[in-house]
N, C-alpha and C positions, 0 to 999 in steps of 0.2 A: 503496500498498501504507500511505505513511504517512497519508495522508488517510481511508482506513478505519479504520484505528487511532484516529485523532482522534476519528471520526465515532461509533465502538463505544465511546470512553471517555467523550465528552459525552451518548452515550445510557445508559449504565450511572449516570453520576454524575446524572442527570434522575430516572432511577427511585429510586435510592436517597433522592433528596431527597424525592419523593413519597410513600416509603414511611414517613417519620419522621412521627410523631405530632405533632397540631396542639400548640401552644403551649399549657401549661395555664392555664385563666382562674382565675377567684377562687375560693378554697376553698367548699365548701358548711357553713355554718355549724350547730354545736348550739347552740341558746341557752336560758338559762332566763331569767323575769323574775317580779317580784310585782307587786300594787297599790301605787301609787304613794305612799299615805299611810299611815304607820303609826300614825298618830292614831287611824285607824278602823278599825285592826286588832281592836278588842274586839268589833265587831260584824259585820267585812267582812275576811274573806281569801281572797286568789286568787292564784293561781301559774300561770303558762301556760308551755308547752315548744315549741319548733320545731326540727323537724331539715330540713335542705335536699336538695332532690330535685336540683336544678341549680341555674345561676344565676340564675333568676327564680322556681322553685315550691318551696315549701316545705310539711311536714305539721304544724299546730299541733293541741296538745291543752291543755284549760282545763279546770282545777278551781276553784270558788268556793264560799264558804259565807258566809252573809249574815243578817243580819236586816232590815235599814233595808228602808225603799219606795223604789220606782224614782227619786221626787224627790229623795230623801238622797242615794242614789248618785250621781245627776246632779250635785247641788251640792258632793260629796265629790269631784269630779272625774271623772265619766264610770265609775265604778269599777261591776264586773260586775252586769248582770241580775239585776234586782230584782223582785219582785211589783208586781202593778198599780197606778198611782198611785191612792193614794187609803185604800189598807189601812192598817189601824190596827197599828204596830209591836207585834210581840210580845213578851211577857214572857218567853218561853221557848222552845227550839228553834230553827231555824233553816231555811234553803231551802239544797239543795246543787247546784249544776250541775256536770255533767260533760261534755264537748265534744270532738270530734276534727273537723278537716278540713283543707280544700287553701285553701292561701295563694299570692296571686301577685303579683309586685313587677315592674313595669316596668322600672326600673333596676336592680337586682340585690335578692337577699333580704334582707330586714331594712335597707333602705334608700329611703328616699322613700314612694311612694304604693302602695297595696296594695289588692286585694279577696278577702273571705274568704267561704267558703262551708263550711258545718259541719253535723253532725249533732249534735243537744241533747237531752240528757235532764235534767229537772228534778225534783228530788223535795223536796215542800214540807211540812215537818215542823213548824209554828208553832202555839204555843197561848197563852193569854193567864192569867193571875193564877190559881192552883189553890187554892180554900179546903181547909179541914181534912177535907171528906168527898170530898178529889182530884176536884173537879169544876170544869173550867173554862168559861168565859164563850164563848169562843171557841177553835174548834181547826181545824187544817186538816192534813188527810192526802190527798196527791194526790200524783200522776206525770204528769209530762208529756213527751211525746215529740214531736220536731219537729225543726227546722232553721232556721238563721240566715243572714243575709245580710249582712255588713259592708262598709265602705268605712274606709281609713284612711291613716295615715302614721306614720312610723318616722324620728328623726331620730337620726342616729349622732353620740354625744357624743366619742366616740374610738375607736381601731379596737377596741376591746372593749366597750364602754359604749355603751348606746342606750336612747332614751323612744320608746314605741310606742304610739297611741290608734288607736279606730275606734269609729263609729257605725253604727247600724243598726237592723235589726228581726228579729224572729221570728217562726214561726206553728207553732201543732201543736195536739195534742189531747191533753186533759185528764181524767184520770179518777182518781176515789177519794171521799171522803167530807169534809163540813167542818160546823162547827157555828159559827152566827153571834149575836151578840147582840141579843136583841129587846127588852129593857127589864129594869126592876128588879123584884126577885122576892126569893124566896128563897136563901141560898148565894151564889152568883156571879152571879145573875141569872137571866132567863129568854130561852132561847136557841131557835133554828128550825136543825134538824138536815136536812141534807139529800144527795143522791147528787149527786157532781159528775160529768158526760160532756159535755162542750163542747170547740168549737173554741176555741183563743184566741190572740192576738198580743200582743206585748210590745216596748216599745223596747229595745236592747240597746246596751252600749257597755262600754269599758275603759279604764285607762289604766294602762300597765306601764314600769318600769324594769327593765333586766337586762342581761345580759351574753353576749355572744357569741363562742366559739370556732371556729377552722377558717376564718375570712376573711382 
């Protein structure tokens, strides 16, 4: 009888232990970050937010507004997504990027290597100097819809602060209209007008400093 009671107690203890929840892992962060170079904020502003799904996955949302070419963006610290290399920087207007996607971190969210797949919308609203007759020599008014793939790395500077960077490429379809400079002439000069409807690809990248809460 004593042996039976001991056996029953041991079985009950085992069942209670198996019913306990697993030890909690690292918390899932909510993080925000901005582009790393405040000196470039007059032509380039970007912000990113992450929401952790589990220890390795997160949703990333990004907004960026810029006027620089992609080469200038690269030299300024990989900052976000610019127009094709060789474009003349505009005098007015900007390009606005909106994106949301999935990020995976083999080590843990916002720590170490990462791969990111995102949906991207890009609104190009740039134009050159406008003369007294409200005419511009160059003007871009296009929308681009597509996706991008990035690989990156995140350094944890402290329990809260981090530095994140990634590079990759995007592909999509662009529609709209544009006016390009054709040569000297009256007013702002001679221009060519054209409808835009084309597949596009471009280099993408970012460099962010931010703060993460919840880990």
